[in-house]
N, C-alpha and C positions, 0 to 999 in steps of 0.2 A: 195702372192698377187702380182700381175705385175700391175705396174703403170709407165707410162712415165713422166720424169719430166716435159715435157712440159704441161702435164695434171695436173699439181698442182694447176693453178688457179681457177679449178672446185670446188676446195672446199670452194673460196671464198663465205661468204654468205651476204644478205643485211644488213645492220644496222637497219632496220626496223623489222625485223624477232626477234630481241632481246630486244627491247627497249620499254618502252610506257610512254606517259604524266602523266605528275603528276601535279594537279592545287589543292593544298592545299592552302587556303586564311587563313590570318593573323585575325580570327575573335576574337575579345575579346582584340586583341593588347596584345598577350600572349609574343609575341618575338619582341624584340626591336632592336636587332643586325641589322643595314642596310648595305647590301653590293652592290657594284658595279661589273662589268664584263670588266676587261681590255683585249685591243686589243693582247696583250702577253698572254692571255689565264689562266688568274689568277683571283681570286676574291681580291677586293680592298676595302677599307672603302669608303662608298658613299660619295660624298661631295654636294651631289643636295640639292636643297633648298625646304624642305618639309613642309613649313609652309602653314598650310593649305589644305594639302594633307590629304585623308581617307588611313589611314596606315592600314586599317583592308582589303583595296583591294589587298595589297601586297603580293607577293607569299612567302611561306615558302617553305626553301630548308634545306635538312636533309644529315647527313653523306652518303655517297656514291651516292649523286644523281647529275646529272649536270646541268649546266644552260649554256644556248647559246644563240648568237644572231645571227639572220638569215637576219639582214638588211646590206645594204651596204657593202656586201661581195666583191663584185667586183670592187668596189671602195679602199675599205683597203686590198684588194689581202688577206686578211687572215679572217677564221671565229672565232669570239671570242667565247671560249667553256672551261669551265672548270669544275674539280672533285671536290665537296665538301668534305673534309676530317676531319672537325671538330666535336666531338660529340655532342657540344651545336647546337642547328638549329640557321637560321639567316634567314631574310626576303631579298627580292630582288623585284626589278621593275617588275608590271605584264606584261611588254612588253617582256621579255626574257622566252622562253620557257623552261620547268623544265621536265628534264626525268629520268628515272632509267632503269637499267637492269632489265627483267622479271626475269631472272633466273641466280645468280651469281656462281652457280655451274657448269654452262656451259661458262660463259663470264666475266672475271675479270675484274671490274670497271677500275682498275690502268692500265691495259692491253690495255683497250679501249682508255683511256686518252693517254697512248703514241701513239697510231694510230693517234689521234687527233692533236697531236704534231707536227708529220710529216709535213715538208714543201710540201711535195708530195699532202698529203690530202687537203691542203688548195689552191693549185693548181685546184686540181679537183673540190672542192667547187666552186670555181671562174669561172670555167668552166660552170658549172651548172647555175650560178647566172647570166649569160649573158643574158638570156631570162626572168629574173624575173624584176619586178618593180622595178625601181631606184636600178637596180644590186644587189637586195635581191635575197637570195636562198630559193626556195620554200621548205615546210617542207617535201613535197612526194618527191623530188629530192634528199635532204638530207638522207631520209630513205632508198631510193634506192642505195645509195652509198655503196661497198662492202668491206669486209677487210676477210684476212684469220683468221680463229679461230682453232687453234691447240687443244691440249688436254689442260683441266684447269692446269695440272701439269706443262705444258710446259709454258703455260702462268706466271704462278706464278714464274717459273725459269726465263724467260726473264724479268720480272718486277724486280725480284730480282738484276741480273745483270746490268740492268740499274739504278737502283737505288743507287746501289754503286757509279756510277760514278756521279749521281745528288748529292748524300750526300757530296762527295768529293768537289764537285764545291762549294757546300753551306759553307762547313767547311774552304775553301781558302777565300771565300768571307768574313765570318765573320772575320778570322784573318786579311784580307787586312783592313777592316773596321777600326780595334784595331790601325792597323799602322799608317792610316790615320788621326784618333780621336787624337793619339797621338802627330803626327806631326803638328795638327792643334792647338792642345793645347798648345804646344811650341811656335808656330807663335804667338797666341794670347797675350801669358803672354811677349813674347818679344816686339812685334811692335804694341800691344794694350794698354796693360796695362803698358807698357816700365818698365817691372821688369825683364829685361835682365841683367845677373851678371855683377857687376861693377869690377874694377881691384882687390878687395878684395874678389871678389867669392860671393858678397852679391847683394840683389835685388835693382836694380840702383834706382827707383822711392822711394819705402819707405824707403830706406837709406839716403835718402837727396839727390838724384843727382839731378844737376842743371836742371831746366825746363824752358821754356821761352814761352809766350802766343804768339798763332799763330792766327792771326786775321782771315785768310782766311778759318779756319777748325774752329777756335772759341774755342778752347781747348788749354792747355797745351802741348808740345812735347820737348822730351831732346835737351838739346843745342847743337849746331852744326848739327841736323837734318835738312832737308828741306822737303817743299811741291813741288810735280811737278805733272806730267802728264804720265799717264802709256806708252805714247811714248818717255818719257824719259828713261825708264828702258828695254824697249823691243823694237824688230822689227817686224813690220808685213808684212807677206810673201804672203798675198791674191794674188800678182802679179802672182804666180807659180800655182794658182788653174787651173784646166781645166774642161771644162763642161763634163759632162757624154757623150755627143755627139760624142764628139773624138774617143769615145770607140766603137768598133765593137762589134754585137752580139757573136760573138766567142770569145771575149775576158773576159767574165764573167766566172765564175766559176773558178778563179783563184786560189791562195794564198796570194794576197795582199789585206787587209781589204780597203773597200770602203767606207769614212765615210762621214755622213749628219749633220743636224743640231743636233741631239740627239744621235748620236754614228755610229756604223757600219750597214751599208745597205746592204750590199754584199759583195762580194770578186771577185777580178778580177785579169788579167792576166799582167797589167801594174801597174805602181807606179810614183808617181810625188816626194812625199817627201823621205827622207831616213834621220833619228835620232831620237831624242827625242824634241818633240812639243808640244805646249800648242794649243786647239781648244776650242773657244769659239762661242758658237751659235750664229749666224746673225739673224736669224727670227723664226717665228712658235711660236705656244702657250706657249710653255714652255722655251721660252728665258731667262725669270728670274724664280726663284722660288716664295714662297709665302714670302721670305723676302726680296726679292728684289735683291738676289744676282745671278750674272749671271750661265748660264749653261757652265760650264767648263769641259775640258778631257784632261789629262796627258797622251801622247800616244807616243810612239817609232816605231823604225823599218822602214821599206818601206810601203807607203801606197799612196791612191789617196784620195782626198778632193773634194767636190763639191762647189757649190758657197753659200751655206747655212749654212757655218761656217768658222770663221775667223782664220787663221792659225799665232801664234805668238812664237817667239824665244826671248831668255833673250838677253840682252846687258849688256856687262861687266861682272861685278860679279853678276849681278841679272840672276839666273837661273830660267828654266822653272820651277824649283819645287817651288821656291819662289814665282812666278807669280801665280802659281795654289793655293798656300796656300793664298795668300793675295786676290786673286779676290774672292775666295769662304767667304770672310768675309767683302766684300767692297758691300754697297746699290747702283744698278745703275739704279734704277726706275726712275729716272729724265732725264736719255738719252734714254730712249726705245722711239720709234716714232711708229705711225700705231695705228688703232685701232681694226681691222678685223684681220691684220697679223702683232702683235708687232715686230720690228724690233732693230736690234742696229747696226747701219752703222758704218763704218770704221771709219769715223771722230769723231763720239760720243763716238766710244770705246776708240780712242786714247788719248781722254780729260777726261777721269776718272781721277779724283784728287787721288794722291797715297802720302803716306809720304816715303822720302828717306831717311834710315839710312846711318850713317857712314861706309865707308867702312870695318873697322876692325871688329864692330858687325855683320855686314852681312857675312863677311866670316867666323867667330866664328860659327854664325847659320848654314851656310851650312854644315860645319863639323859636326854639330850636327844631322842635318837631312837627311843627303846622305845616311847614313847605312839604315835607317828607309826607305828610298825612294827605295834604292837597293833590300830590302827584299820585299818589295810591287811590283816593278817590276818585280822579279823572281816568286812570287806568281801570276800575273797576265798571265805570259806567261805560266804558268802550268794551269790555268784557259782556257785559249784559247786551249790547246792541248785536255783538258778533253772536252770543247765544240764541240771539231772535232770529238772526239771519241764517244760523245754521239750522234752526228748527224749522224756520220757512224753506229751507233748502231740501230737507228730508220729506216734508210736507207734498213736496211737488215731484216726488220719483214717479206720484201714480200717474204725473202728466207726460212721463218720458215715451211712454207707447204712443199717447196720442200725438205727439209731436213726430214719433217716426213715422207713424201712419200717415199723417198730413205730408211728410216730404216725400212718402211712396206712392201717395194718390197722384 
């Protein structure tokens, strides 16, 4: 068989030829596990208020079925879509279309989900959504989008290689969470429970360490410790931030992370900061969590930050690692302003009340947690490299048919 490489795309097939809509309702309320769908293409536990809601009208989703949202694709620049992999069924809002593959011996569900994960897929979905009502993607346009479909054996091989990377990322993230939990536990023991080791190596407070009453905090703190504000132990470097408008279109798709309020937004060719810093979300619906703790990120290297995240550095013996652990344990609900758009402005951030320990205890703490954070940082760097490998792997899915055609020619 002779086939030119340039003809490979002739084997791209419309998604709609391989899927069918499913509309199974929760009659009899047999299923109780309620899920939502995130913009990151994952199922999440629903937090919707369902009091007085007819749960029989919710849709049942089963293993190897997909749920998606075609609404506001243009606004979000992404199409929320996820593959359900659990053995037990769940229910999801009737607003979400649910579909399944007609013949899984021809198209493998995990292979299709890989295609949906590609940034190029989201860009194409956004392009089609331009003409939709409120930037929504019409179902017919979604079904008309195409993808390469190699042999089922090739699909399984691709999925296996991809999952090797994904599973390694998940393992590293799990290990990193354990490191962070350990460091946070030590912080709480020393600076919340005041059970840091005394000169005899015993727990300070429970061994009769001197405590004094603090009127400002309305509780006892170790003798010699003080109450201060975040600005006393940190430097705010917001003045170095630069708006994205200073970047040219050609500056994107670089190697330096570009951070917003909730993490990395993109990669660019220029950077503003270089070193280890703490980012604290300035505004957005997730500026604080359910417990009132601020959203903070410990980052390092060369990067760009927009005006939606504060940038902090440690002052004197107070490292950004200490600031990170401390702020994850502080309730800042009382300093958040704004209703529609919650915000922690710079003045309020700097006024956050904190306990200032003596230098000797602080230095001992730093020596104890630094090895944990060194491992944490190494693991994070591995994750970044693996994420780039994953993205590269996804971007090469379009080459699958070229390879297959070469083998057949």
